[in-house]
C-alpha positions in Angstrom: -83.6 -15.3 32.7 -84.7 -16.7 36.0 -82.5 -15.6 39.0 -81.9 -18.6 41.3 -81.1 -17.6 44.8 -83.1 -20.1 46.9 -80.6 -22.8 46.3 -77.4 -20.9 46.9 -75.8 -23.9 48.4 -76.6 -26.1 45.4 -75.2 -23.7 42.9 -71.4 -23.2 42.3 -70.8 -20.0 40.2 -68.3 -20.1 37.3 -64.6 -19.6 38.1 -61.7 -18.5 36.0 -59.8 -21.5 34.9 -56.8 -19.8 33.3 -54.9 -16.6 34.1 -56.7 -13.8 32.1 -54.9 -11.1 30.2 -56.3 -7.6 30.0 -54.8 -4.7 28.0 -54.5 -1.4 29.9 -55.8 1.1 27.3 -53.2 3.4 25.8 -55.4 6.4 26.3 -56.3 5.4 29.9 -55.4 7.6 32.8 -55.7 6.8 36.5 -57.4 3.9 38.1 -60.8 2.6 36.9 -63.3 -0.2 37.7 -65.5 -1.9 35.1 -68.3 -4.4 35.9 -69.0 -6.8 33.1 -72.1 -9.0 32.7 -70.8 -12.3 31.3 -72.9 -15.2 30.0 -70.8 -18.3 30.6 -71.9 -21.4 28.7 -72.0 -24.9 30.1 -68.6 -25.6 28.5 -67.0 -22.6 30.2 -66.7 -20.3 27.2 -67.9 -16.7 27.3 -70.9 -16.7 25.0 -71.8 -13.0 25.6 -70.2 -10.1 27.3 -71.8 -6.7 28.2 -70.6 -3.7 30.1 -72.9 -3.2 33.1 -70.9 -0.4 34.8 -67.9 1.7 33.9 -66.5 4.3 31.5 -64.3 4.3 28.4 -61.6 3.6 27.4 -61.5 0.9 30.1 -64.9 -0.5 29.3 -63.9 -1.5 25.7 -60.6 -3.0 27.0 -62.3 -5.1 29.6 -65.0 -6.2 27.2 -62.6 -7.2 24.5 -60.4 -9.2 26.9 -63.4 -11.0 28.5 -64.4 -12.6 25.2 -61.4 -14.9 25.3 -61.6 -15.9 29.0 -62.1 -19.5 29.9 -64.1 -20.6 33.0 -64.8 -23.6 35.0 -68.6 -23.6 34.3 -71.2 -23.0 36.9 -72.7 -26.2 38.4 -76.0 -27.1 39.9 -76.1 -30.3 41.9 -72.7 -31.1 40.3 -73.8 -30.7 36.7 -72.5 -27.9 34.4 -75.0 -25.3 33.5 -74.9 -22.0 31.7 -74.9 -18.9 33.9 -74.7 -15.2 34.0 -72.3 -13.5 36.4 -71.2 -10.0 37.1 -67.4 -9.7 36.9 -65.3 -6.7 38.0 -62.2 -5.7 36.2 -60.0 -3.1 38.0 -57.3 -1.1 36.2 -54.5 0.4 38.3 -52.2 3.1 36.9 -48.5 2.8 37.9 -46.7 5.0 40.4 -45.1 8.0 38.6 -41.6 7.0 39.8 -41.6 3.6 38.2 -39.4 3.5 35.1 -41.1 3.1 31.8 -39.0 0.1 30.8 -40.1 -2.1 33.7 -41.2 -5.4 32.4 -44.5 -6.7 33.4 -44.6 -9.4 36.1 -45.6 -12.6 34.5 -46.8 -14.2 37.7 -50.0 -13.4 39.6 -49.7 -10.8 42.4 -51.4 -11.9 45.5 -53.8 -9.5 47.2 -54.0 -10.2 50.9 -56.9 -7.8 51.5 -59.2 -9.6 49.1 -58.7 -13.3 48.8 -61.0 -13.3 45.7 -58.8 -10.9 43.8 -57.0 -12.3 40.8 -54.0 -10.4 39.4 -53.8 -10.0 35.7 -50.8 -9.5 33.5 -51.1 -6.5 31.2 -49.5 -5.6 27.9 -48.7 -2.0 29.0 -45.6 -1.9 31.1 -45.9 -0.3 34.6 -49.7 -0.6 34.5 -51.9 -3.3 35.8 -55.5 -4.6 35.7 -57.2 -7.1 37.9 -60.4 -9.1 37.5 -62.6 -9.8 40.4 -65.7 -12.0 40.4 -68.5 -10.2 42.1 -71.1 -12.8 43.2 -73.8 -10.2 43.6 -75.9 -11.3 40.6 -75.3 -14.9 39.7 -78.0 -16.1 37.4 -78.4 -19.6 36.2 -79.7 -19.6 32.7 -83.1 -21.1 32.7 -84.9 -19.3 30.0 -83.2 -17.7 27.0 -84.7 -14.7 25.2 -87.2 -15.8 22.7 -85.9 -15.9 19.1 -88.0 -12.9 17.9 -87.6 -10.4 20.7 -86.1 -7.0 20.8 -84.4 -6.1 24.1 -82.5 -3.2 25.7 -80.8 -3.4 29.1 -81.1 -0.6 31.6 -77.4 0.1 31.4 -77.7 0.7 27.7 -80.9 2.7 27.8 -79.3 5.1 30.3 -77.2 6.3 27.3 -80.1 6.7 25.0 -80.9 10.4 24.3 -84.5 11.3 24.8 -85.2 8.3 27.1 -84.2 10.1 30.3 -82.6 6.9 31.7 -86.0 5.1 31.7 -85.8 1.6 30.2 -89.5 1.6 29.1 -88.9 4.7 27.1 -86.7 2.6 24.8 -89.8 0.9 23.4 -90.6 3.7 20.9 -87.1 3.2 19.4 -87.6 -0.5 18.7 -88.4 -1.9 15.3 -92.1 -2.4 14.5 -93.2 0.4 16.8 -95.3 3.3 15.3 -96.0 6.3 17.5 -99.3 8.1 17.6 -97.7 11.4 18.4 -94.1 12.1 19.2 -93.4 11.8 23.0 -96.8 10.4 23.9 -96.6 6.9 25.6 -99.1 5.2 23.2 -98.0 3.4 20.1 -99.0 0.8 17.5 -96.9 -2.4 17.4 -96.9 -4.1 14.0 -100.4 -2.6 13.3 -101.9 -3.5 16.7 -103.5 -0.5 18.5 -102.3 0.7 21.9 -105.2 -1.0 23.7 -104.1 -4.4 22.3 -100.5 -4.1 23.7 -99.9 -5.9 27.0 -97.6 -4.5 29.7 -96.0 -6.7 32.3 -93.4 -6.2 35.1 -91.8 -9.3 36.4 -94.8 -11.3 35.2 -97.3 -9.0 36.8 -99.9 -7.2 34.6 -99.8 -3.4 34.8 -102.3 -1.0 33.1 -99.8 1.6 31.8 -96.1 2.4 31.7 -95.7 6.1 31.8 -96.8 8.9 34.1 -99.2 11.6 32.8 -98.0 14.8 31.2 -95.1 13.2 29.3 -93.7 12.0 32.6 -91.2 9.2 33.2 -92.0 5.5 33.5 -94.0 4.4 36.6 -91.1 2.2 37.8 -87.8 3.5 39.1 -85.2 2.8 36.4 -82.9 1.1 39.0 -85.6 -1.6 39.5 -85.5 -2.7 35.8 -82.8 -4.9 34.4 -84.0 -5.0 30.9 -87.1 -4.4 28.7 -88.2 -6.9 26.1 -90.6 -6.2 23.2 -92.4 -9.2 21.8 -94.0 -7.8 18.6 -95.6 -11.2 17.8 -95.3 -14.9 18.1 -94.3 -14.6 21.7 -93.8 -17.5 24.3 -96.9 -19.3 25.5 -96.7 -17.8 29.0 -97.9 -14.5 27.6 -101.5 -14.2 26.6 -104.8 -12.3 26.5 -103.5 -9.6 24.2 -103.9 -9.6 20.4 -101.0 -7.2 19.8 -97.5 -7.1 21.1 -96.2 -7.7 24.6 -93.9 -5.3 26.6 -92.2 -7.1 29.5 -90.0 -5.5 32.0 -87.7 -7.8 34.0 -86.9 -6.6 37.5 -83.3 -6.5 38.6 -82.2 -9.6 40.6 -82.2 -9.1 44.4 -78.8 -8.2 45.9 -77.6 -8.5 49.5 -74.9 -5.8 49.4 -75.9 -2.2 50.2 -76.3 -0.2 47.0 -78.6 2.4 45.7 -79.3 5.2 43.2 -80.9 8.7 43.4 -81.6 11.6 41.1 -83.0 15.1 41.2 -84.3 16.8 38.0 -86.2 19.8 36.9 -89.5 18.1 37.4 -89.1 15.2 39.9 -86.8 13.4 42.2 -86.4 9.7 42.9 -84.3 7.2 44.8 -83.8 3.4 45.3 -81.8 1.5 47.9 -81.4 -2.2 48.6 -79.5 -4.2 51.2 -79.4 -7.7 52.7 -80.3 -8.9 56.2 -79.8 -12.0 58.3 -76.3 -12.7 56.8 -77.6 -12.6 53.3 -80.6 -14.8 53.6 -82.9 -11.9 52.8 -83.0 -8.6 51.0 -85.1 -5.5 51.2 -85.5 -2.8 48.5 -87.3 0.5 48.7 -87.7 3.0 45.8 -89.9 5.7 44.4 -90.3 8.9 42.6 -92.1 12.2 43.4 -92.9 15.0 41.0 -93.1 18.7 42.1 -94.4 19.7 38.7 -97.5 21.1 40.3 -95.4 23.6 42.3 -93.5 24.7 39.2 -96.7 25.0 37.1 -98.3 27.1 39.8 -95.7 29.8 39.2 -96.4 30.1 35.4 -99.9 28.6 35.1 -101.8 28.9 38.4 -104.9 27.3 36.9 -103.2 24.0 36.0 -102.4 21.2 38.4 -100.2 18.3 37.3 -98.8 15.7 39.7 -97.5 12.1 39.8 -95.7 9.8 42.1 -94.8 6.1 42.4 -93.3 3.6 44.8 -91.6 0.2 44.8 -90.9 -2.2 47.7 -89.5 -5.7 47.6 -88.5 -8.2 50.4 -87.0 -11.6 49.7 -86.2 -14.3 52.2 -84.6 -17.7 51.8 -86.6 -20.2 53.9 -84.2 -23.0 52.9 -81.4 -23.4 50.4 -84.1 -24.4 47.9 -87.0 -22.1 48.8 -87.4 -18.4 48.5 -90.4 -16.2 49.3 -90.8 -12.7 47.8 -93.2 -9.8 48.5 -93.2 -7.2 45.7 -95.4 -4.2 45.8 -95.5 -1.2 43.5 -97.9 1.5 42.4 -98.4 4.8 40.7 -100.6 7.9 41.0 -101.3 10.6 38.3 -103.5 13.7 38.4 -104.3 16.5 35.9 -106.6 19.2 37.4 -107.7 22.7 36.8 -108.4 25.5 39.3 -111.0 28.2 38.8 -112.3 30.6 41.5 -110.7 28.5 44.2 -112.4 25.3 43.1 -110.3 22.4 41.6 -111.8 20.3 38.9 -110.2 16.9 38.2 -109.7 16.6 34.4 -108.1 13.2 34.7 -106.8 11.1 37.6 -105.6 7.5 37.7 -103.8 5.2 40.1 -102.9 1.6 40.4 -101.3 -0.6 43.0 -100.0 -4.2 43.0 -98.9 -6.6 45.7 -97.3 -9.8 44.4 -96.5 -12.7 46.8 -94.5 -15.5 45.3 -92.7 -18.7 46.3 -89.9 -20.2 44.3 -88.8 -23.8 44.9 -85.8 -25.5 43.3 -86.2 -29.3 43.0 -82.6 -29.7 41.7 -81.5 -30.8 38.3 -82.6 -27.4 36.9 -86.3 -28.0 37.8 -88.0 -25.0 39.4 -91.5 -24.1 40.3 -92.9 -20.6 41.0 -96.3 -20.0 42.6 -97.6 -16.5 43.0 -100.7 -14.6 44.1 -101.3 -11.0 43.0 -103.8 -8.5 44.3 -104.4 -5.1 42.6 -106.4 -2.0 42.6 -106.9 0.3 39.6 -108.9 3.6 39.5 -109.6 6.3 37.0 -111.6 9.5 37.3 -112.5 11.4 34.1 -113.7 14.9 33.5 -117.4 14.7 34.6 -116.4 13.1 37.9 -117.3 9.6 36.8 -115.1 7.2 38.7 -114.2 3.6 37.5 -112.4 1.0 39.6 -111.0 -2.5 39.0 -110.2 -4.8 41.9 -108.0 -7.7 40.7 -107.0 -11.0 42.0 -104.6 -13.3 40.2 -103.1 -16.7 40.9 -100.4 -18.2 38.7 -97.9 -21.0 38.7 -95.0 -21.9 36.3 -92.9 -25.0 36.0 -89.5 -25.4 34.3 -88.2 -28.9 33.9 -85.6 -30.6 31.6 -87.2 -33.7 30.4 -84.3 -35.0 28.3 -81.0 -33.8 26.8 -81.9 -30.9 24.6 -85.6 -30.8 25.8 -86.8 -28.2 28.3 -90.5 -28.1 29.3 -92.1 -24.8 30.4 -95.7 -25.0 31.6 -98.1 -23.2 33.8 -101.6 -22.1 34.6 -103.1 -18.8 35.7 -106.4 -17.4 36.8 -107.3 -13.7 37.0 -110.5 -12.2 38.3 -111.4 -8.5 37.8 -114.2 -6.8 39.7 -115.3 -3.6 37.8 -117.3 -0.9 39.6 -118.2 2.7 39.0 -119.4 5.6 41.1 -122.7 6.7 39.6 -125.0 8.7 41.9 -122.2 10.4 43.9 -120.1 11.6 41.0 -122.4 11.9 38.1 -126.0 12.5 37.2 -127.5 9.0 36.6 -130.0 10.4 34.1 -127.4 12.1 32.0 -126.9 10.6 28.5 -123.1 10.6 29.0 -123.5 8.7 32.3 -125.8 6.2 30.6 -123.4 5.8 27.8 -120.5 5.4 30.2 -122.3 2.7 32.2 -123.2 0.8 29.0 -119.6 0.8 27.9 -118.1 0.0 31.2 -120.8 -1.9 33.2 -120.4 -3.0 36.8 -119.4 -6.7 36.5 -117.0 -9.5 37.4 -114.7 -10.7 34.6 -112.5 -13.8 34.8 -109.9 -15.5 32.6 -108.5 -19.0 33.2 -105.7 -20.4 31.2 -103.1 -23.2 30.9 -100.0 -23.1 28.7 -97.0 -25.1 27.8 -94.1 -25.0 25.4 -91.0 -27.1 24.8 -87.6 -25.7 23.9 -86.1 -28.3 21.6 -82.4 -28.1 20.9 -82.6 -30.4 17.9 -79.0 -30.0 17.0 -76.2 -27.5 17.6 -77.7 -25.4 14.8 -81.5 -25.7 15.3 -83.6 -24.6 18.2 -87.3 -25.1 18.0 -90.0 -23.9 20.5 -93.5 -25.2 19.8 -96.2 -24.1 22.3 -99.9 -24.0 23.1 -102.0 -21.7 25.2 -105.7 -22.3 26.1 -107.8 -19.6 27.8 -111.4 -19.3 28.8 -112.9 -15.7 29.1 -116.0 -15.0 31.2 -117.9 -11.7 31.4 -121.5 -10.7 32.0 -122.7 -14.3 31.8 -120.8 -15.0 28.5 -118.0 -17.5 28.2 -115.7 -17.9 25.2 -112.7 -20.3 24.9 -109.6 -19.5 22.9 -106.9 -21.9 21.6 -103.6 -20.4 20.6 -100.9 -22.5 19.0 -97.4 -20.9 18.6 -94.0 -21.8 17.4 -90.6 -20.1 17.1 -87.4 -21.4 15.6 -83.8 -20.3 15.3 -81.4 -21.9 12.8 -77.7 -21.2 13.0 -76.4 -21.2 9.4 -72.9 -20.3 10.5 -71.2 -18.9 13.5 -72.3 -15.4 12.5 -75.6 -16.0 10.7 -78.9 -17.1 12.1 -82.4 -17.5 10.6 -85.3 -16.7 12.9 -89.0 -17.5 12.5 -92.0 -16.9 14.8 -95.7 -17.7 14.3 -98.6 -17.5 16.7 -102.3 -17.0 17.3 -103.6 -14.6 20.0 -106.9 -13.5 21.5 -108.2 -10.7 23.6 -111.5 -9.5 25.0 -112.8 -6.0 23.9 -110.3 -3.2 24.6 -110.4 0.5 25.2 -108.7 3.0 22.9 -105.6 3.2 25.1 -104.8 1.3 28.3 -106.3 3.2 31.2 -106.8 1.8 34.7 -110.3 0.5 35.4 -111.6 1.3 31.9 -112.2 -2.0 30.1 -115.3 -2.7 27.9 -117.3 -5.7 29.2 -119.4 -7.1 26.4 -118.3 -10.4 25.0 -121.4 -10.7 22.8 -119.4 -9.4 19.9 -116.8 -12.1 20.4 -113.1 -12.0 21.1 -110.5 -10.0 19.1 -108.0 -12.3 17.5 -104.8 -12.1 15.5 -102.5 -14.3 13.4 -98.9 -13.2 13.8 -96.1 -14.3 11.5 -92.5 -13.2 11.0 -89.2 -14.4 9.5 -85.8 -12.8 9.5 -82.0 -13.2 9.7 -79.6 -12.1 12.4 -76.0 -11.3 11.4 -72.9 -10.7 13.6 -71.0 -7.8 12.0 -67.5 -6.5 12.8 -66.8 -4.2 15.7 -69.3 -6.0 18.1 -72.3 -5.0 15.9 -75.3 -7.1 15.1 -77.9 -6.6 12.4 -81.4 -8.1 12.2 -83.7 -8.0 9.2 -87.3 -9.2 9.5 -90.4 -9.4 7.4 -93.7 -9.7 9.1 -97.4 -10.1 8.4 -100.2 -9.7 11.0 -103.9 -10.3 10.4 -106.5 -8.9 12.9 -110.1 -10.1 13.2 -113.0 -8.6 15.0 -110.8 -5.9 16.5 -111.5 -2.8 18.5 -109.6 0.1 17.0 -111.5 3.4 17.3 -108.4 5.3 16.4 -107.2 3.3 13.4 -110.7 2.5 11.9 -111.9 6.1 12.3 -115.5 5.0 13.0 -115.9 8.2 15.1 -119.0 10.3 14.4 -119.6 13.9 15.1 -122.8 13.3 17.1 -122.9 13.1 20.8 -123.2 9.4 21.0 -120.7 8.6 18.3 -117.9 7.9 20.7 -119.6 4.8 22.0 -120.2 3.7 18.5 -116.5 4.0 17.7 -115.5 2.0 20.8 -117.9 -0.9 20.1 -117.3 -1.1 16.3 -115.4 -4.2 15.1 -113.1 -4.2 12.1 -110.7 -6.4 10.3 -107.1 -5.4 10.0 -103.8 -6.2 8.3 -100.2 -5.1 8.8 -97.2 -6.2 6.9 -93.7 -4.8 6.3 -89.9 -5.0 6.8 -87.9 -4.2 9.9 -84.1 -3.5 10.3 -82.2 -3.3 13.5 -78.5 -2.5 13.5 -77.1 -2.4 17.0 -73.8 -1.7 18.8 -73.9 -1.2 22.5 -74.5 2.4 23.5 -72.4 1.8 26.7 -69.2 1.3 24.7 -66.8 4.2 23.8 -68.6 4.6 20.5 -72.1 3.0 20.3 -75.3 3.4 18.6 -78.2 1.7 16.7 -80.4 2.2 13.7 -84.0 0.9 13.6 -86.1 1.2 10.5 -89.6 0.0 9.8 -91.2 0.0 6.3 -94.9 -1.1 6.8 -98.5 -0.8 5.7 -101.4 -1.1 8.1 -105.0 -1.3 6.8 -108.5 -1.6 8.2 -111.7 -3.0 6.7 -114.9 -1.6 8.1 -118.4 -1.8 6.5 -116.9 -3.4 3.4 -114.5 -0.4 3.0 -110.7 -1.0 3.1 -108.5 1.9 3.9 -105.2 2.8 5.6 -105.2 2.8 9.4 -105.4 6.3 10.8 -101.9 5.9 12.1 -100.3 4.1 9.2 -96.9 5.5 8.7 -94.9 4.1 5.8 -91.5 4.9 7.1 -90.4 5.0 10.8 -86.7 5.4 11.7 -84.6 5.9 14.8 -80.8 6.5 14.7 -78.8 7.0 17.9 -75.2 7.6 18.6 -73.3 7.9 21.9 -69.6 8.8 22.3 -67.1 9.0 25.1 -65.5 12.4 24.9 -62.8 11.6 27.5 -62.4 12.9 31.0 -65.7 11.2 32.0 -67.7 13.2 29.5 -70.2 11.4 27.3 -72.4 12.9 24.6 -75.2 11.4 22.5 -77.7 12.3 19.9 -80.8 10.6 18.4 -82.8 11.3 15.3 -86.4 10.2 15.1 -88.2 10.4 11.7 -91.5 9.1 10.4 -93.7 9.9 7.5 -97.2 11.4 7.9 -100.5 9.6 8.4 -103.3 9.4 5.8 -105.4 12.5 5.4 -108.9 11.9 6.9 -112.0 13.1 5.0 -115.3 13.6 6.9 -118.3 12.0 5.2 -121.8 12.3 6.6 -120.8 12.4 10.2 -118.3 9.5 9.8 -114.6 10.2 9.9 -113.1 7.6 7.5 -110.0 7.5 5.4 -110.2 7.7 1.6 -110.5 4.0 0.5 -107.7 4.2 -2.0 -104.1 3.7 -0.7 -103.0 7.0 -2.2 -100.1 9.4 -1.4 -102.4 12.0 0.1 -100.8 12.2 3.5 -99.9 14.6 6.3 -96.4 16.0 6.3 -93.5 13.9 7.7 -92.0 14.6 11.1 -88.5 14.5 12.5 -87.0 15.4 15.9 -83.5 15.5 17.3 -82.7 14.5 21.0 -79.5 15.4 22.8 -77.7 14.2 25.9 -74.6 15.3 27.7 -73.2 13.7 30.9 -70.2 14.4 33.1 -69.4 11.8 35.8 -67.2 11.9 38.9 -66.1 8.7 40.6 -65.3 8.4 44.3 -63.7 5.1 45.2 -64.8 1.9 43.5 -68.5 2.2 43.6 -69.6 5.7 44.4 -70.3 8.1 41.5 -72.1 11.4 40.8 -73.2 12.6 37.4 -74.5 15.8 35.9 -76.9 15.2 33.0 -78.4 17.6 30.6 -80.9 16.1 28.2 -83.6 17.3 25.8 -86.2 15.5 23.7 -87.1 17.3 20.5 -84.3 19.9 20.7 -85.3 21.0 17.2 -88.7 22.2 18.6 -90.3 20.3 15.7 -94.1 20.3 15.3 -96.4 17.7 13.9 -99.3 18.3 11.6 -102.3 16.0 11.7 -105.2 16.9 9.3 -104.4 20.6 9.3 -104.0 20.6 13.1 -100.6 21.6 14.4 -99.4 19.6 17.4 -96.6 20.8 19.6 -93.8 21.3 19.7 -93.8 18.6 22.4 -90.3 19.3 23.9 -89.1 17.9 27.2 -85.9 19.4 28.7 -84.2 17.8 31.7 -81.3 19.0 33.8 -80.4 17.0 36.8 -77.9 15.2 39.0 -77.7 11.4 39.5 -75.7 9.5 42.1 -75.1 5.9 43.0 -73.2 3.6 45.3 
């Protein structure tokens, strides 16, 4: 979704065209306010409704009523368009002295204090509910979610046990995702290793998503509207990764004063945003700081663990059709050890981004975004070697309807990375480890230039087809390799409640490290690009009780890939690590995914994800299971409103063990046969309990107790016991 604010004068938001009717819930007590996120189609019907804010039982009542509302559709330059709008429904309990037999007033009640207030007749005598349009987040629909994407909104993730309110932590619960170890922020996506999964925030590339030491995500949760996982066959605007894509979409700018804050056992954070110059601009500030180092000093004086992050955004409308935005964010992580008064850095990383963009609206739903991003990444490893990456990126994206039912999306982007490393100052240049490090990560300038385009074709009311093409050219150390990537996605509506979804694509990537770490990127293109062919097909079904189910089969083929973890080409010699990183293998992943979902933010919500898959590698003419091939991976979550503003939730995570690894002549490889000789299965249970207090319409305070792996479960990997990795969290959150 592209938020359109530059042309505020050209956009007319949707308006209720008939008097709505909302049922005051029979179990309701007191006054309540619910904020809905409604998708209103170009014909004025409510195509989708979600609860953005509010508690049960009022949330379900408002949600159910909104589905039948009829609007005058949003217009741009006088033409009806689909739009997303936040809508407020307020429930008012009657005065105690009113007689129970009082009949409801069939006519709207005016509200002189708020001319935008619309009175609503209710079915419960002596009670009332009102619906108020809140034009704080009007979004003209410019880009629908891709057909084969899994998505969670921030409001929903907040109720997911074990996620600690962080939208990015929902990734591990999505279908097709296989964890390396429970709780660690690295995972395989449909067989693609962690180093082949790309991370983006609002179109800006980021090196990693989570803080060190099982910490939270590097972006304050209030900044993120939703997180999308593209496991394969993704839109043409995404490229340069041979695995999946994780894209976080930032919340739209708002000009009303609002904010959130929290304090927990191990960190505190806050975010606030307001407008200026009568709504022409907005400014947002946020961040998080961990005092884990102080706590650890009491129980483990020799250990130092710290992290922090920040976010800042300023928007300004130059004209009704032009907006400029400056968005900066960054993160810092450190793991150290103290001995005899001397601190040794075991691992330290940081990254910073500044994104400057200009959005122009030409009218007739045609928009152009031009952006420049500068970045700095740095990582220091145990022996004090220090690697840096200075990045400059320029990108542009055009959206233009070219005919009825045809939407063109096209763009171009260039990114330059300057990799450096401190040698003489932080490491012995004659050391074999230093020489190996410099060979793996040489000082150099890399560049990638690409153009892309796809067309969303609404061939009929039932068929939507999106063919696309991306062309990139990669340059590193004097080598240059082009890449051509055709892609296509399709959605066919068999009936009102049944859809068939297909996605196919080709993707390429330069050499990658084991896991994404700032500044550490291999620089040798002599071995060629990694590539993948991604295919999937599935069905999506609307079930009763606002539940949807998606079943998908997929097959990914990987060529010339770096996967030191999955291919197990690691040797026991001192130079074996470099051999493992540079080894190239073929790979294959295929399986079945199931996703049954009912919004967690409802009175009773939950989801079930299940992945049945097999991932193999072929190295030196030997085919064997990937080191982290797990046949079964399942997540089941349940959230329930206990009443009196208490909510409870639980989540079960289960996956089968990895293949047993057998050392052979210094090589660690899997047994070639696809046997049942595997490590034990693992399960864990996460718990969450919340009590919320409301003060007025918008202010709230909540006490939250949460624990990941409440069962203290341990994992076993090749006779090595890992864990238990358990994260408890007790804290207070507040918002206004």
